[in-house]
Residue, then its C-alpha position, 0 to 999 in steps of 0.5 A: m500500500k505504501q509503495w502504491i501511495s508513493r507512486f501515486r503521489s509522485r505523479n499526482t500529489w493532489i489525487a494521493s492526498l484526496c485518497l488519503t483524506f477519503f480513507a481517513v473520513f470513512l475509516g471504520r465499519k463502513a470502510i470495511d464493508y465497502s472494501s471487503p469481499p463477501d463473507r457469506e452468501k447474500n440474502c436473496d430472499f426478496v423477489f420482484p415482482s412477487d411470484p406465486t410460484r415462490s412457495t415450495l412445490a408439492a412433492l412429486i412421485v417420479t419414476p426414478p432413473s435407471k442409474p442415479l443422477p448426480f443431483e446437486a439439490r432436490a426440491g430447493f430454490i435457485n436464483d441468478a446474479s440479479c438476486l431477484n429471481k428466487t424460484p423453486v425447482f424440482g432439482v439441480v443436476r450437476v452434469q459431469t459427462i455427456e451421459d449425464v445430460s442424456r440420462a437427465l433428459s430421459f428422466a425429465r421426459a419420463n416425468h414430464l419435467k421442464v428442463s433448463v440449462a445453466g452455467q454461472r447464471h448471470s442472465m438476470g431474467g430467469q433464462t436459466f430456470t423455470a418453476g418446478g423444472l429440472v436444471l442442468d448445471m453444466r459447470s463441471l463439463n469443462q474440459i478444453a484442448l487446443d489445436r495450436e497449429r490451426k488456432i482452434m480451441h476445443a472446449q466443453s460448454g461448462a468451461t469458463w473463459n478464464q480457463i480458455q484464456r489461460l490455455a490460449d495465453d500459454n501458447g501465444l494466442s488469444v480469443q477473438a470475442m468474449q464478454s468483458i468478464n471471464v467468469f462466464t461459461l462458454g455455453g452461457s456466452l454462446s446462448v446469449n451470443a455475447h460480445g465485449i471490447a473486441h470490436l472486430p469481428g463482432p459478436l461471439a457467433s462470428t468466431v464459432v467454427s462449430l458446436r455439438i448440441m443434444l436435442s430434446n430426444g437425446e440425439i446429438k447434432t453437429a452444427s456449423r455454417t454448412d452442417n445443420p446451419e439452421l440449428f447453428r443460427l438458432a442455438i447461438g443466441g438461443y437461450g438454451l431453448f433448442g437443446v443442450i450445447l455440449n462443446a464448441d470449437l472457437e477460432l483464436v488469434k495471435n496475442e498482441a501488444y498494444i499501446l493504450d491511448t485514452v482520449y476525453m471529449s464531449d459525448r457529441d464528438f464521440p461518433e465522429y472521433y470513432q469514425q475518423n480514428v478507429a472505424h477503418n483503422p486496421e491497427v486498432g485491436l480493441v476499443y471501448g468508451r465510457l460516459s461520465v456519471s459524475p454530476t459535474k459532467y453527467l453523461s456529457e463527457a466521454a472517454i474512448h480507450v483505444y488499443r493500437k498495435a505496437p511492436f514488442s520485443g521478446p515474448i509477451p509476459p504471461l497473464r497476471e491477476p488484477a491488482h487493487d481489488k480492495l481499492d476498486r471495490f471501495v471506490i465503486n461501492f462509495s459511488k453508489t451513495g450519491r453525487f460526491g461518490r460518483w464524482l470521486r470515482w470518475t476523477l480517480e479513474k480519469r487522473g489515476e488511470a496512467v498510474l494504476h494501469r498495469c503495463l508491459s513496459r513504458n517507452e519514453a521515446i514516443n512523442q515525449k510521452e510514456p505510452c502504456l504497452v499492454s497485451r490483448n489477453q491482459e486487457m480482456y482478462d478480468s474477473m471483476n472480483y471487486l464487484r462482489n461485496r457484502l452490501h444488501d443491494t444488487n447491481i443490475l445490467q442492461e444493454y441497448f444497441i443504437p445506430q451509431g448516428k443516433m448516439s446523441e439522441f439516445v444519450s439525451g433520452l437516457k439522461a432524461i429517463v434516469e433523472a425523471n425516475g431517480a434510478n441509481l446509474l453507476n456506469v455507462t460503457i460504450r462498445v462497438v458491435h458490428t452487424d450480426t449476420v449469423s444468429a437467428l435473433p440479431y441484436a445488431k442489425q447494422d453497425m451499432f454502439a452498445y450502451v452497457l448500463y450498470f444500475n444499483q438498487e436496494l432489495n425492496d419494492r420501491q427501488s425495484k419499481i423505479l428500475q422497472r419503469t426506467t427499463s420500460a422507458l429505455v426500451d421504448l427509447a431504443v426501439g424508437l431510434r431503430g435500435t434493440f435491447y439485450l434479452p438476457y436481463q430482467l423481463y420488464y419489457s412487454p411482448a409488444q416491445l419484444h416484437c418491435a425490437y425483434p420482429e424475428i421472434d415469431a419465427f424463432f419460437a416457431a423453430k423451437k417447436k420444430y426442434d423441441p416438439d414436446g416443449l421439454f426445454s423452457s425458462k421463465f423467459y420462454d414462459k412469459y413470451g413463448n406463447a404470448 
């Protein structure tokens, strides 16, 4: 800590002094709570909206499987990362082999149980379970292997991106596209067709060579752009409704060194800067933006972080675990408390990034500056452990995809809606998402900016209703600008809003009945919209 403060003061004395004052004021129990990781499971007993299915289900008389299934839990409750979806289920099967999947589906068919497929359960609208259903927990089906010559990663669906990144990094390779957090499973990411800060090639679907999926009748199909192409398009971004993804092959790229350059500007200048400096520049490997939530420049100042390819002599150092978890956790938790907290966080990030960022090296010869050289893998490697806390609240993600020329209109509308409803908006990240030509439910119907919104709320009805109203208004705003919204989150949107954003949804649900005629696979998402 002393070494970090010394480095900080040598660069920005006033920021270091501010931090010291900050810690002095908040020393005590509050500081410990804000900076410490959780010491117990969060109490997620609150449910919104209230759900009559929350009560324990009646015991069922079932036909037992011929061979015992690896049940993790029976007749219990399940929840997701939102902490708002506590739901009773028949049981959770901890899948370890493909045979486990087959026997679980056979057991469910024999006993007329609905089946849902789950990984880390970071979808926040019950997309990975349904009341009274059988949940397949895929996290132990997690073997991976690398074809280094062809740059292909073979991975079972329960493997995490952390596993995939580490094996790739050991061999000088990197994933092309993934979510910004590496704790998710491959199967979960495929099921939501994830994307992240890699603006090229676009959504995850574009990097998948092929996958294997078990259908509701137990048959295993290989799907790719040429082999069962319809199933391939439906399963990626299919939310587990077409079958159980068993494994997939991903195209990798070479790990690279980049120069990180961060530019601050008005939000109105962001689209033009992107078009002139990034959009057609083959030297840019990664890019993302952020909007200020500081009250002094609320949603009006933008930062764009651009990673340009740079020569680097010698092997790129291996992945390192992120540093400063306690400081990061304290600052983001304090930013939840109001205007001063959000100002302080933006100020520290803006002024302290150059000091706190972990660089491969610094080269003082370029334009008399000290550019930070970073690796592609390191910049995409983040567990965001600092988001885990011991507070009685929850953080809710939402995402809206807006045509690039409509950025100003969306940001103006976002500001008005958030302020009118009093929602606690903690963060706005801007990502570049290119047109999705692969999946059956494309969220990027043209080149778009994706706005990842991070809200905080306490676990009570009042704040839940605030976020519900905010979400509905933001969906209308996005659709009115010919944009879309991401489906893996809370089910606050109406069937009409879903149809407006995704006119393909009727064909999608019709195709589900073709591949799953008995309706074996389900979820709370499908329960609400599948027959609407």
